mmCIF file of the N, C-alpha and C atoms, coordinates in Angstrom:
data_MODEL
# 
_entry.id   MODEL 
# 
loop_
_atom_site.group_PDB 
_atom_site.id 
_atom_site.type_symbol 
_atom_site.label_atom_id 
_atom_site.label_alt_id 
_atom_site.label_comp_id 
_atom_site.label_asym_id 
_atom_site.label_entity_id 
_atom_site.label_seq_id 
_atom_site.pdbx_PDB_ins_code 
_atom_site.Cartn_x 
_atom_site.Cartn_y 
_atom_site.Cartn_z 
_atom_site.occupancy 
_atom_site.B_iso_or_equiv 
_atom_site.pdbx_formal_charge 
_atom_site.auth_seq_id 
_atom_site.auth_comp_id 
_atom_site.auth_asym_id 
_atom_site.auth_atom_id 
_atom_site.pdbx_PDB_model_num 
ATOM 1   N N  . MET A 1 1  ? 76.956 161.865 139.184 1.00 0.00 ? 1  MET A N  1 
ATOM 2   C CA . MET A 1 1  ? 77.387 163.062 139.889 1.00 0.00 ? 1  MET A CA 1 
ATOM 3   C C  . MET A 1 1  ? 77.308 164.281 138.992 1.00 0.00 ? 1  MET A C  1 
ATOM 4   N N  . LYS A 1 2  ? 77.654 164.118 137.719 1.00 0.00 ? 2  LYS A N  1 
ATOM 5   C CA . LYS A 1 2  ? 77.573 165.292 136.865 1.00 0.00 ? 2  LYS A CA 1 
ATOM 6   C C  . LYS A 1 2  ? 76.114 165.601 136.577 1.00 0.00 ? 2  LYS A C  1 
ATOM 7   N N  . ASP A 1 3  ? 75.798 166.873 136.548 1.00 0.00 ? 3  ASP A N  1 
ATOM 8   C CA . ASP A 1 3  ? 74.427 167.291 136.343 1.00 0.00 ? 3  ASP A CA 1 
ATOM 9   C C  . ASP A 1 3  ? 74.015 167.201 134.881 1.00 0.00 ? 3  ASP A C  1 
ATOM 10  N N  . SER A 1 4  ? 74.901 167.615 133.979 1.00 0.00 ? 4  SER A N  1 
ATOM 11  C CA . SER A 1 4  ? 74.585 167.560 132.557 1.00 0.00 ? 4  SER A CA 1 
ATOM 12  C C  . SER A 1 4  ? 75.830 167.858 131.738 1.00 0.00 ? 4  SER A C  1 
ATOM 13  N N  . VAL A 1 5  ? 75.701 167.668 130.446 1.00 0.00 ? 5  VAL A N  1 
ATOM 14  C CA . VAL A 1 5  ? 76.768 168.031 129.523 1.00 0.00 ? 5  VAL A CA 1 
ATOM 15  C C  . VAL A 1 5  ? 76.169 169.042 128.560 1.00 0.00 ? 5  VAL A C  1 
ATOM 16  N N  . GLU A 1 6  ? 76.870 170.157 128.387 1.00 0.00 ? 6  GLU A N  1 
ATOM 17  C CA . GLU A 1 6  ? 76.362 171.248 127.551 1.00 0.00 ? 6  GLU A CA 1 
ATOM 18  C C  . GLU A 1 6  ? 77.532 171.797 126.752 1.00 0.00 ? 6  GLU A C  1 
ATOM 19  N N  . ASN A 1 7  ? 77.436 171.749 125.432 1.00 0.00 ? 7  ASN A N  1 
ATOM 20  C CA . ASN A 1 7  ? 78.517 172.244 124.564 1.00 0.00 ? 7  ASN A CA 1 
ATOM 21  C C  . ASN A 1 7  ? 79.861 171.608 124.911 1.00 0.00 ? 7  ASN A C  1 
ATOM 22  N N  . ASP A 1 8  ? 79.864 170.303 125.127 1.00 0.00 ? 8  ASP A N  1 
ATOM 23  C CA . ASP A 1 8  ? 81.070 169.553 125.486 1.00 0.00 ? 8  ASP A CA 1 
ATOM 24  C C  . ASP A 1 8  ? 81.667 169.965 126.825 1.00 0.00 ? 8  ASP A C  1 
ATOM 25  N N  . GLU A 1 9  ? 80.906 170.662 127.643 1.00 0.00 ? 9  GLU A N  1 
ATOM 26  C CA . GLU A 1 9  ? 81.334 170.995 129.004 1.00 0.00 ? 9  GLU A CA 1 
ATOM 27  C C  . GLU A 1 9  ? 80.498 170.176 129.976 1.00 0.00 ? 9  GLU A C  1 
ATOM 28  N N  . ILE A 1 10 ? 81.113 169.769 131.052 1.00 0.00 ? 10 ILE A N  1 
ATOM 29  C CA . ILE A 1 10 ? 80.383 169.090 132.112 1.00 0.00 ? 10 ILE A CA 1 
ATOM 30  C C  . ILE A 1 10 ? 79.878 170.167 133.055 1.00 0.00 ? 10 ILE A C  1 
ATOM 31  N N  . VAL A 1 11 ? 78.569 170.177 133.290 1.00 0.00 ? 11 VAL A N  1 
ATOM 32  C CA . VAL A 1 11 ? 77.953 171.199 134.127 1.00 0.00 ? 11 VAL A CA 1 
ATOM 33  C C  . VAL A 1 11 ? 77.707 170.623 135.514 1.00 0.00 ? 11 VAL A C  1 
ATOM 34  N N  . LEU A 1 12 ? 78.222 171.317 136.522 1.00 0.00 ? 12 LEU A N  1 
ATOM 35  C CA . LEU A 1 12 ? 78.028 170.946 137.917 1.00 0.00 ? 12 LEU A CA 1 
ATOM 36  C C  . LEU A 1 12 ? 77.269 172.080 138.586 1.00 0.00 ? 12 LEU A C  1 
ATOM 37  N N  . ASP A 1 13 ? 75.993 171.860 138.873 1.00 0.00 ? 13 ASP A N  1 
ATOM 38  C CA . ASP A 1 13 ? 75.155 172.889 139.487 1.00 0.00 ? 13 ASP A CA 1 
ATOM 39  C C  . ASP A 1 13 ? 75.195 172.721 141.002 1.00 0.00 ? 13 ASP A C  1 
ATOM 40  N N  . THR A 1 14 ? 75.813 173.682 141.677 1.00 0.00 ? 14 THR A N  1 
ATOM 41  C CA . THR A 1 14 ? 75.916 173.640 143.137 1.00 0.00 ? 14 THR A CA 1 
ATOM 42  C C  . THR A 1 14 ? 75.051 174.729 143.768 1.00 0.00 ? 14 THR A C  1 
ATOM 43  N N  . SER A 1 15 ? 74.094 175.232 143.018 1.00 0.00 ? 15 SER A N  1 
ATOM 44  C CA . SER A 1 15 ? 73.215 176.294 143.511 1.00 0.00 ? 15 SER A CA 1 
ATOM 45  C C  . SER A 1 15 ? 72.569 175.891 144.835 1.00 0.00 ? 15 SER A C  1 
ATOM 46  N N  . GLY A 1 16 ? 72.508 176.854 145.753 1.00 0.00 ? 16 GLY A N  1 
ATOM 47  C CA . GLY A 1 16 ? 71.883 176.614 147.045 1.00 0.00 ? 16 GLY A CA 1 
ATOM 48  C C  . GLY A 1 16 ? 72.807 176.024 148.091 1.00 0.00 ? 16 GLY A C  1 
ATOM 49  N N  . THR A 1 17 ? 74.055 175.745 147.726 1.00 0.00 ? 17 THR A N  1 
ATOM 50  C CA . THR A 1 17 ? 75.009 175.213 148.701 1.00 0.00 ? 17 THR A CA 1 
ATOM 51  C C  . THR A 1 17 ? 76.070 176.268 149.002 1.00 0.00 ? 17 THR A C  1 
ATOM 52  N N  . GLU A 1 18 ? 76.696 176.128 150.146 1.00 0.00 ? 18 GLU A N  1 
ATOM 53  C CA . GLU A 1 18 ? 77.741 177.062 150.563 1.00 0.00 ? 18 GLU A CA 1 
ATOM 54  C C  . GLU A 1 18 ? 79.027 176.297 150.828 1.00 0.00 ? 18 GLU A C  1 
ATOM 55  N N  . CYS A 1 19 ? 80.109 177.054 150.919 1.00 0.00 ? 19 CYS A N  1 
ATOM 56  C CA . CYS A 1 19 ? 81.435 176.524 151.204 1.00 0.00 ? 19 CYS A CA 1 
ATOM 57  C C  . CYS A 1 19 ? 81.366 175.588 152.406 1.00 0.00 ? 19 CYS A C  1 
ATOM 58  N N  . PRO A 1 20 ? 81.950 174.432 152.309 1.00 0.00 ? 20 PRO A N  1 
ATOM 59  C CA . PRO A 1 20 ? 82.847 173.880 151.292 1.00 0.00 ? 20 PRO A CA 1 
ATOM 60  C C  . PRO A 1 20 ? 82.159 172.950 150.287 1.00 0.00 ? 20 PRO A C  1 
ATOM 61  N N  . ILE A 1 21 ? 80.829 172.885 150.300 1.00 0.00 ? 21 ILE A N  1 
ATOM 62  C CA . ILE A 1 21 ? 80.111 171.892 149.494 1.00 0.00 ? 21 ILE A CA 1 
ATOM 63  C C  . ILE A 1 21 ? 80.413 171.976 147.993 1.00 0.00 ? 21 ILE A C  1 
ATOM 64  N N  . PRO A 1 22 ? 80.428 173.160 147.351 1.00 0.00 ? 22 PRO A N  1 
ATOM 65  C CA . PRO A 1 22 ? 80.716 173.174 145.909 1.00 0.00 ? 22 PRO A CA 1 
ATOM 66  C C  . PRO A 1 22 ? 82.053 172.517 145.545 1.00 0.00 ? 22 PRO A C  1 
ATOM 67  N N  . VAL A 1 23 ? 83.089 172.804 146.303 1.00 0.00 ? 23 VAL A N  1 
ATOM 68  C CA . VAL A 1 23 ? 84.400 172.211 146.012 1.00 0.00 ? 23 VAL A CA 1 
ATOM 69  C C  . VAL A 1 23 ? 84.393 170.716 146.328 1.00 0.00 ? 23 VAL A C  1 
ATOM 70  N N  . LEU A 1 24 ? 83.711 170.316 147.385 1.00 0.00 ? 24 LEU A N  1 
ATOM 71  C CA . LEU A 1 24 ? 83.631 168.887 147.702 1.00 0.00 ? 24 LEU A CA 1 
ATOM 72  C C  . LEU A 1 24 ? 82.922 168.123 146.583 1.00 0.00 ? 24 LEU A C  1 
ATOM 73  N N  . LYS A 1 25 ? 81.868 168.711 146.016 1.00 0.00 ? 25 LYS A N  1 
ATOM 74  C CA . LYS A 1 25 ? 81.184 168.074 144.887 1.00 0.00 ? 25 LYS A CA 1 
ATOM 75  C C  . LYS A 1 25 ? 82.114 167.986 143.678 1.00 0.00 ? 25 LYS A C  1 
ATOM 76  N N  . ALA A 1 26 ? 82.908 169.025 143.455 1.00 0.00 ? 26 ALA A N  1 
ATOM 77  C CA . ALA A 1 26 ? 83.861 169.020 142.336 1.00 0.00 ? 26 ALA A CA 1 
ATOM 78  C C  . ALA A 1 26 ? 84.927 167.949 142.543 1.00 0.00 ? 26 ALA A C  1 
ATOM 79  N N  . ARG A 1 27 ? 85.387 167.781 143.765 1.00 0.00 ? 27 ARG A N  1 
ATOM 80  C CA . ARG A 1 27 ? 86.391 166.739 144.044 1.00 0.00 ? 27 ARG A CA 1 
ATOM 81  C C  . ARG A 1 27 ? 85.830 165.356 143.771 1.00 0.00 ? 27 ARG A C  1 
ATOM 82  N N  . LYS A 1 28 ? 84.571 165.145 144.153 1.00 0.00 ? 28 LYS A N  1 
ATOM 83  C CA . LYS A 1 28 ? 83.945 163.850 143.891 1.00 0.00 ? 28 LYS A CA 1 
ATOM 84  C C  . LYS A 1 28 ? 83.787 163.640 142.384 1.00 0.00 ? 28 LYS A C  1 
ATOM 85  N N  . LEU A 1 29 ? 83.381 164.682 141.674 1.00 0.00 ? 29 LEU A N  1 
ATOM 86  C CA . LEU A 1 29 ? 83.230 164.606 140.221 1.00 0.00 ? 29 LEU A CA 1 
ATOM 87  C C  . LEU A 1 29 ? 84.560 164.281 139.543 1.00 0.00 ? 29 LEU A C  1 
ATOM 88  N N  . ALA A 1 30 ? 85.654 164.776 140.086 1.00 0.00 ? 30 ALA A N  1 
ATOM 89  C CA . ALA A 1 30 ? 86.982 164.573 139.495 1.00 0.00 ? 30 ALA A CA 1 
ATOM 90  C C  . ALA A 1 30 ? 87.321 163.092 139.342 1.00 0.00 ? 30 ALA A C  1 
ATOM 91  N N  . GLN A 1 31 ? 86.731 162.246 140.168 1.00 0.00 ? 31 GLN A N  1 
ATOM 92  C CA . GLN A 1 31 ? 86.988 160.806 140.085 1.00 0.00 ? 31 GLN A CA 1 
ATOM 93  C C  . GLN A 1 31 ? 86.453 160.213 138.783 1.00 0.00 ? 31 GLN A C  1 
ATOM 94  N N  . GLU A 1 32 ? 85.498 160.908 138.136 1.00 0.00 ? 32 GLU A N  1 
ATOM 95  C CA . GLU A 1 32 ? 84.863 160.408 136.916 1.00 0.00 ? 32 GLU A CA 1 
ATOM 96  C C  . GLU A 1 32 ? 85.386 161.079 135.642 1.00 0.00 ? 32 GLU A C  1 
ATOM 97  N N  . LEU A 1 33 ? 86.227 162.089 135.766 1.00 0.00 ? 33 LEU A N  1 
ATOM 98  C CA . LEU A 1 33 ? 86.598 162.924 134.626 1.00 0.00 ? 33 LEU A CA 1 
ATOM 99  C C  . LEU A 1 33 ? 87.760 162.376 133.815 1.00 0.00 ? 33 LEU A C  1 
ATOM 100 N N  . LYS A 1 34 ? 87.748 162.734 132.533 1.00 0.00 ? 34 LYS A N  1 
ATOM 101 C CA . LYS A 1 34 ? 88.869 162.439 131.645 1.00 0.00 ? 34 LYS A CA 1 
ATOM 102 C C  . LYS A 1 34 ? 89.790 163.648 131.622 1.00 0.00 ? 34 LYS A C  1 
ATOM 103 N N  . ASN A 1 35 ? 91.054 163.406 131.370 1.00 0.00 ? 35 ASN A N  1 
ATOM 104 C CA . ASN A 1 35 ? 92.021 164.491 131.266 1.00 0.00 ? 35 ASN A CA 1 
ATOM 105 C C  . ASN A 1 35 ? 91.578 165.477 130.187 1.00 0.00 ? 35 ASN A C  1 
ATOM 106 N N  . GLY A 1 36 ? 91.604 166.751 130.508 1.00 0.00 ? 36 GLY A N  1 
ATOM 107 C CA . GLY A 1 36 ? 91.228 167.788 129.558 1.00 0.00 ? 36 GLY A CA 1 
ATOM 108 C C  . GLY A 1 36 ? 89.768 168.187 129.599 1.00 0.00 ? 36 GLY A C  1 
ATOM 109 N N  . SER A 1 37 ? 88.977 167.542 130.444 1.00 0.00 ? 37 SER A N  1 
ATOM 110 C CA . SER A 1 37 ? 87.561 167.899 130.550 1.00 0.00 ? 37 SER A CA 1 
ATOM 111 C C  . SER A 1 37 ? 87.403 169.342 131.013 1.00 0.00 ? 37 SER A C  1 
ATOM 112 N N  . ILE A 1 38 ? 86.409 170.024 130.458 1.00 0.00 ? 38 ILE A N  1 
ATOM 113 C CA . ILE A 1 38 ? 86.077 171.381 130.881 1.00 0.00 ? 38 ILE A CA 1 
ATOM 114 C C  . ILE A 1 38 ? 84.847 171.296 131.776 1.00 0.00 ? 38 ILE A C  1 
ATOM 115 N N  . ILE A 1 39 ? 84.941 171.891 132.955 1.00 0.00 ? 39 ILE A N  1 
ATOM 116 C CA . ILE A 1 39 ? 83.858 171.871 133.919 1.00 0.00 ? 39 ILE A CA 1 
ATOM 117 C C  . ILE A 1 39 ? 83.303 173.277 134.070 1.00 0.00 ? 39 ILE A C  1 
ATOM 118 N N  . LYS A 1 40 ? 81.985 173.365 134.009 1.00 0.00 ? 40 LYS A N  1 
ATOM 119 C CA . LYS A 1 40 ? 81.282 174.628 134.241 1.00 0.00 ? 40 LYS A CA 1 
ATOM 120 C C  . LYS A 1 40 ? 80.511 174.465 135.541 1.00 0.00 ? 40 LYS A C  1 
ATOM 121 N N  . VAL A 1 41 ? 80.881 175.238 136.549 1.00 0.00 ? 41 VAL A N  1 
ATOM 122 C CA . VAL A 1 41 ? 80.224 175.187 137.847 1.00 0.00 ? 41 VAL A CA 1 
ATOM 123 C C  . VAL A 1 41 ? 79.238 176.342 137.924 1.00 0.00 ? 41 VAL A C  1 
ATOM 124 N N  . ILE A 1 42 ? 78.034 176.049 138.369 1.00 0.00 ? 42 ILE A N  1 
ATOM 125 C CA . ILE A 1 42 ? 77.029 177.073 138.628 1.00 0.00 ? 42 ILE A CA 1 
ATOM 126 C C  . ILE A 1 42 ? 76.870 177.131 140.141 1.00 0.00 ? 42 ILE A C  1 
ATOM 127 N N  . ALA A 1 43 ? 77.086 178.316 140.704 1.00 0.00 ? 43 ALA A N  1 
ATOM 128 C CA . ALA A 1 43 ? 77.064 178.458 142.159 1.00 0.00 ? 43 ALA A CA 1 
ATOM 129 C C  . ALA A 1 43 ? 76.291 179.706 142.572 1.00 0.00 ? 43 ALA A C  1 
ATOM 130 N N  . THR A 1 44 ? 75.773 179.674 143.788 1.00 0.00 ? 44 THR A N  1 
ATOM 131 C CA . THR A 1 44 ? 75.127 180.853 144.370 1.00 0.00 ? 44 THR A CA 1 
ATOM 132 C C  . THR A 1 44 ? 75.937 181.413 145.531 1.00 0.00 ? 44 THR A C  1 
ATOM 133 N N  . ASP A 1 45 ? 76.914 180.681 145.991 1.00 0.00 ? 45 ASP A N  1 
ATOM 134 C CA . ASP A 1 45 ? 77.774 181.127 147.094 1.00 0.00 ? 45 ASP A CA 1 
ATOM 135 C C  . ASP A 1 45 ? 78.750 182.183 146.577 1.00 0.00 ? 45 ASP A C  1 
ATOM 136 N N  . PRO A 1 46 ? 78.722 183.399 147.151 1.00 0.00 ? 46 PRO A N  1 
ATOM 137 C CA . PRO A 1 46 ? 79.616 184.454 146.675 1.00 0.00 ? 46 PRO A CA 1 
ATOM 138 C C  . PRO A 1 46 ? 81.102 184.133 146.851 1.00 0.00 ? 46 PRO A C  1 
ATOM 139 N N  . LEU A 1 47 ? 81.439 183.177 147.691 1.00 0.00 ? 47 LEU A N  1 
ATOM 140 C CA . LEU A 1 47 ? 82.839 182.799 147.897 1.00 0.00 ? 47 LEU A CA 1 
ATOM 141 C C  . LEU A 1 47 ? 83.296 181.707 146.931 1.00 0.00 ? 47 LEU A C  1 
ATOM 142 N N  . ALA A 1 48 ? 82.402 181.215 146.102 1.00 0.00 ? 48 ALA A N  1 
ATOM 143 C CA . ALA A 1 48 ? 82.735 180.090 145.220 1.00 0.00 ? 48 ALA A CA 1 
ATOM 144 C C  . ALA A 1 48 ? 83.879 180.404 144.268 1.00 0.00 ? 48 ALA A C  1 
ATOM 145 N N  . THR A 1 49 ? 83.914 181.609 143.718 1.00 0.00 ? 49 THR A N  1 
ATOM 146 C CA . THR A 1 49 ? 84.984 181.943 142.774 1.00 0.00 ? 49 THR A CA 1 
ATOM 147 C C  . THR A 1 49 ? 86.347 181.834 143.436 1.00 0.00 ? 49 THR A C  1 
ATOM 148 N N  . ALA A 1 50 ? 86.497 182.429 144.600 1.00 0.00 ? 50 ALA A N  1 
ATOM 149 C CA . ALA A 1 50 ? 87.774 182.358 145.321 1.00 0.00 ? 50 ALA A CA 1 
ATOM 150 C C  . ALA A 1 50 ? 88.092 180.919 145.715 1.00 0.00 ? 50 ALA A C  1 
ATOM 151 N N  . ASP A 1 51 ? 87.075 180.174 146.137 1.00 0.00 ? 51 ASP A N  1 
ATOM 152 C CA . ASP A 1 51 ? 87.287 178.777 146.520 1.00 0.00 ? 51 ASP A CA 1 
ATOM 153 C C  . ASP A 1 51 ? 87.781 177.949 145.336 1.00 0.00 ? 51 ASP A C  1 
ATOM 154 N N  . PHE A 1 52 ? 87.206 178.161 144.158 1.00 0.00 ? 52 PHE A N  1 
ATOM 155 C CA . PHE A 1 52 ? 87.612 177.385 142.985 1.00 0.00 ? 52 PHE A CA 1 
ATOM 156 C C  . PHE A 1 52 ? 88.954 177.834 142.433 1.00 0.00 ? 52 PHE A C  1 
ATOM 157 N N  . GLU A 1 53 ? 89.276 179.106 142.550 1.00 0.00 ? 53 GLU A N  1 
ATOM 158 C CA . GLU A 1 53 ? 90.622 179.553 142.160 1.00 0.00 ? 53 GLU A CA 1 
ATOM 159 C C  . GLU A 1 53 ? 91.659 178.827 143.007 1.00 0.00 ? 53 GLU A C  1 
ATOM 160 N N  . HIS A 1 54 ? 91.411 178.750 144.304 1.00 0.00 ? 54 HIS A N  1 
ATOM 161 C CA . HIS A 1 54 ? 92.327 178.063 145.222 1.00 0.00 ? 54 HIS A CA 1 
ATOM 162 C C  . HIS A 1 54 ? 92.364 176.557 144.913 1.00 0.00 ? 54 HIS A C  1 
ATOM 163 N N  . TYR A 1 55 ? 91.202 175.959 144.721 1.00 0.00 ? 55 TYR A N  1 
ATOM 164 C CA . TYR A 1 55 ? 91.113 174.526 144.418 1.00 0.00 ? 55 TYR A CA 1 
ATOM 165 C C  . TYR A 1 55 ? 91.894 174.186 143.145 1.00 0.00 ? 55 TYR A C  1 
ATOM 166 N N  . CYS A 1 56 ? 91.718 174.989 142.104 1.00 0.00 ? 56 CYS A N  1 
ATOM 167 C CA . CYS A 1 56 ? 92.424 174.743 140.838 1.00 0.00 ? 56 CYS A CA 1 
ATOM 168 C C  . CYS A 1 56 ? 93.929 174.912 141.007 1.00 0.00 ? 56 CYS A C  1 
ATOM 169 N N  . ASN A 1 57 ? 94.328 175.952 141.702 1.00 0.00 ? 57 ASN A N  1 
ATOM 170 C CA . ASN A 1 57 ? 95.747 176.198 141.939 1.00 0.00 ? 57 ASN A CA 1 
ATOM 171 C C  . ASN A 1 57 ? 96.367 175.041 142.719 1.00 0.00 ? 57 ASN A C  1 
ATOM 172 N N  . GLN A 1 58 ? 95.680 174.592 143.740 1.00 0.00 ? 58 GLN A N  1 
ATOM 173 C CA . GLN A 1 58 ? 96.176 173.515 144.596 1.00 0.00 ? 58 GLN A CA 1 
ATOM 174 C C  . GLN A 1 58 ? 96.212 172.173 143.848 1.00 0.00 ? 58 GLN A C  1 
ATOM 175 N N  . SER A 1 59 ? 95.264 171.972 142.928 1.00 0.00 ? 59 SER A N  1 
ATOM 176 C CA . SER A 1 59 ? 95.136 170.688 142.238 1.00 0.00 ? 59 SER A CA 1 
ATOM 177 C C  . SER A 1 59 ? 95.858 170.628 140.898 1.00 0.00 ? 59 SER A C  1 
ATOM 178 N N  . GLY A 1 60 ? 96.372 171.762 140.423 1.00 0.00 ? 60 GLY A N  1 
ATOM 179 C CA . GLY A 1 60 ? 97.052 171.789 139.137 1.00 0.00 ? 60 GLY A CA 1 
ATOM 180 C C  . GLY A 1 60 ? 96.113 171.881 137.950 1.00 0.00 ? 60 GLY A C  1 
ATOM 181 N N  . PHE A 1 61 ? 94.867 172.312 138.182 1.00 0.00 ? 61 PHE A N  1 
ATOM 182 C CA . PHE A 1 61 ? 93.898 172.485 137.105 1.00 0.00 ? 61 PHE A CA 1 
ATOM 183 C C  . PHE A 1 61 ? 94.013 173.901 136.561 1.00 0.00 ? 61 PHE A C  1 
ATOM 184 N N  . ASP A 1 62 ? 93.519 174.117 135.347 1.00 0.00 ? 62 ASP A N  1 
ATOM 185 C CA . ASP A 1 62 ? 93.527 175.450 134.738 1.00 0.00 ? 62 ASP A CA 1 
ATOM 186 C C  . ASP A 1 62 ? 92.218 176.166 135.051 1.00 0.00 ? 62 ASP A C  1 
ATOM 187 N N  . PHE A 1 63 ? 92.291 177.228 135.843 1.00 0.00 ? 63 PHE A N  1 
ATOM 188 C CA . PHE A 1 63 ? 91.121 178.067 136.106 1.00 0.00 ? 63 PHE A CA 1 
ATOM 189 C C  . PHE A 1 63 ? 90.931 178.930 134.872 1.00 0.00 ? 63 PHE A C  1 
ATOM 190 N N  . LEU A 1 64 ? 89.816 178.790 134.177 1.00 0.00 ? 64 LEU A N  1 
ATOM 191 C CA . LEU A 1 64 ? 89.613 179.473 132.903 1.00 0.00 ? 64 LEU A CA 1 
ATOM 192 C C  . LEU A 1 64 ? 88.935 180.828 133.052 1.00 0.00 ? 64 LEU A C  1 
ATOM 193 N N  . GLU A 1 65 ? 87.843 180.878 133.804 1.00 0.00 ? 65 GLU A N  1 
ATOM 194 C CA . GLU A 1 65 ? 87.138 182.149 133.955 1.00 0.00 ? 65 GLU A CA 1 
ATOM 195 C C  . GLU A 1 65 ? 86.056 182.042 135.015 1.00 0.00 ? 65 GLU A C  1 
ATOM 196 N N  . SER A 1 66 ? 85.578 183.206 135.425 1.00 0.00 ? 66 SER A N  1 
ATOM 197 C CA . SER A 1 66 ? 84.396 183.280 136.278 1.00 0.00 ? 66 SER A CA 1 
ATOM 198 C C  . SER A 1 66 ? 83.643 184.549 135.913 1.00 0.00 ? 66 SER A C  1 
ATOM 199 N N  . TYR A 1 67 ? 82.342 184.470 136.000 1.00 0.00 ? 67 TYR A N  1 
ATOM 200 C CA . TYR A 1 67 ? 81.499 185.629 135.709 1.00 0.00 ? 67 TYR A CA 1 
ATOM 201 C C  . TYR A 1 67 ? 80.135 185.432 136.368 1.00 0.00 ? 67 TYR A C  1 
ATOM 202 N N  . ASN A 1 68 ? 79.371 186.500 136.448 1.00 0.00 ? 68 ASN A N  1 
ATOM 203 C CA . ASN A 1 68 ? 78.028 186.457 137.009 1.00 0.00 ? 68 ASN A CA 1 
ATOM 204 C C  . ASN A 1 68 ? 77.016 186.384 135.877 1.00 0.00 ? 68 ASN A C  1 
ATOM 205 N N  . GLU A 1 69 ? 75.994 185.570 136.086 1.00 0.00 ? 69 GLU A N  1 
ATOM 206 C CA . GLU A 1 69 ? 74.930 185.424 135.096 1.00 0.00 ? 69 GLU A CA 1 
ATOM 207 C C  . GLU A 1 69 ? 73.635 185.101 135.834 1.00 0.00 ? 69 GLU A C  1 
ATOM 208 N N  . ASP A 1 70 ? 72.646 185.943 135.683 1.00 0.00 ? 70 ASP A N  1 
ATOM 209 C CA . ASP A 1 70 ? 71.342 185.719 136.320 1.00 0.00 ? 70 ASP A CA 1 
ATOM 210 C C  . ASP A 1 70 ? 71.470 185.466 137.823 1.00 0.00 ? 70 ASP A C  1 
ATOM 211 N N  . GLU A 1 71 ? 72.232 186.308 138.490 1.00 0.00 ? 71 GLU A N  1 
ATOM 212 C CA . GLU A 1 71 ? 72.434 186.240 139.945 1.00 0.00 ? 71 GLU A CA 1 
ATOM 213 C C  . GLU A 1 71 ? 73.123 184.952 140.398 1.00 0.00 ? 71 GLU A C  1 
ATOM 214 N N  . LYS A 1 72 ? 73.831 184.308 139.489 1.00 0.00 ? 72 LYS A N  1 
ATOM 215 C CA . LYS A 1 72 ? 74.616 183.122 139.843 1.00 0.00 ? 72 LYS A CA 1 
ATOM 216 C C  . LYS A 1 72 ? 76.051 183.343 139.408 1.00 0.00 ? 72 LYS A C  1 
ATOM 217 N N  . PHE A 1 73 ? 76.945 182.604 140.024 1.00 0.00 ? 73 PHE A N  1 
ATOM 218 C CA . PHE A 1 73 ? 78.367 182.668 139.700 1.00 0.00 ? 73 PHE A CA 1 
ATOM 219 C C  . PHE A 1 73 ? 78.685 181.483 138.792 1.00 0.00 ? 73 PHE A C  1 
ATOM 220 N N  . ILE A 1 74 ? 79.262 181.768 137.646 1.00 0.00 ? 74 ILE A N  1 
ATOM 221 C CA . ILE A 1 74 ? 79.647 180.730 136.691 1.00 0.00 ? 74 ILE A CA 1 
ATOM 222 C C  . ILE A 1 74 ? 81.168 180.632 136.713 1.00 0.00 ? 74 ILE A C  1 
ATOM 223 N N  . ILE A 1 75 ? 81.659 179.433 136.940 1.00 0.00 ? 75 ILE A N  1 
ATOM 224 C CA . ILE A 1 75 ? 83.101 179.191 137.044 1.00 0.00 ? 75 ILE A CA 1 
ATOM 225 C C  . ILE A 1 75 ? 83.445 178.085 136.052 1.00 0.00 ? 75 ILE A C  1 
ATOM 226 N N  . ARG A 1 76 ? 84.471 178.302 135.263 1.00 0.00 ? 76 ARG A N  1 
ATOM 227 C CA . ARG A 1 76 ? 84.917 177.295 134.298 1.00 0.00 ? 76 ARG A CA 1 
ATOM 228 C C  . ARG A 1 76 ? 86.379 176.959 134.564 1.00 0.00 ? 76 ARG A C  1 
ATOM 229 N N  . TYR A 1 77 ? 86.674 175.662 134.569 1.00 0.00 ? 77 TYR A N  1 
ATOM 230 C CA . TYR A 1 77 ? 88.061 175.233 134.711 1.00 0.00 ? 77 TYR A CA 1 
ATOM 231 C C  . TYR A 1 77 ? 88.299 173.965 133.908 1.00 0.00 ? 77 TYR A C  1 
ATOM 232 N N  . LYS A 1 78 ? 89.579 173.721 133.631 1.00 0.00 ? 78 LYS A N  1 
ATOM 233 C CA . LYS A 1 78 ? 89.983 172.542 132.857 1.00 0.00 ? 78 LYS A CA 1 
ATOM 234 C C  . LYS A 1 78 ? 90.640 171.539 133.791 1.00 0.00 ? 78 LYS A C  1 
ATOM 235 N N  . PHE A 1 79 ? 90.110 170.331 133.789 1.00 0.00 ? 79 PHE A N  1 
ATOM 236 C CA . PHE A 1 79 ? 90.624 169.256 134.627 1.00 0.00 ? 79 PHE A CA 1 
ATOM 237 C C  . PHE A 1 79 ? 91.873 168.656 133.999 1.00 0.00 ? 79 PHE A C  1 
ATOM 238 N N  . LYS A 1 80 ? 92.885 168.445 134.816 1.00 0.00 ? 80 LYS A N  1 
ATOM 239 C CA . LYS A 1 80 ? 94.114 167.770 134.365 1.00 0.00 ? 80 LYS A CA 1 
ATOM 240 C C  . LYS A 1 80 ? 94.476 166.702 135.385 1.00 0.00 ? 80 LYS A C  1 
ATOM 241 N N  . LYS A 1 81 ? 94.701 165.506 134.897 1.00 0.00 ? 81 LYS A N  1 
ATOM 242 C CA . LYS A 1 81 ? 95.158 164.442 135.799 1.00 0.00 ? 81 LYS A CA 1 
ATOM 243 C C  . LYS A 1 81 ? 96.629 164.650 136.089 1.00 0.00 ? 81 LYS A C  1 
ATOM 244 N N  . ASN A 1 82 ? 96.989 164.416 137.309 1.00 0.00 ? 82 ASN A N  1 
ATOM 245 C CA . ASN A 1 82 ? 98.400 164.565 137.712 1.00 0.00 ? 82 ASN A CA 1 
ATOM 246 C C  . ASN A 1 82 ? 99.171 163.292 137.472 1.00 0.00 ? 82 ASN A C  1 
# 
């Protein structure tokens, strides 16, 4: 499920998908993650940042940052097991 690992971050590329698919892919990925993992999501959906802020808040994860890079939205968060 994970696309790659880069600089000790798990990269989840959801480019070309729209809400709710990016968050659904992240939820599926969560089944494989270790506590403290850092996830970098690459998205093209302009609503992805708001969706991941809500997802992290609801799930108890740490939303670290979001920014635009090369016409894509980059979202980073820290996974925490409950």
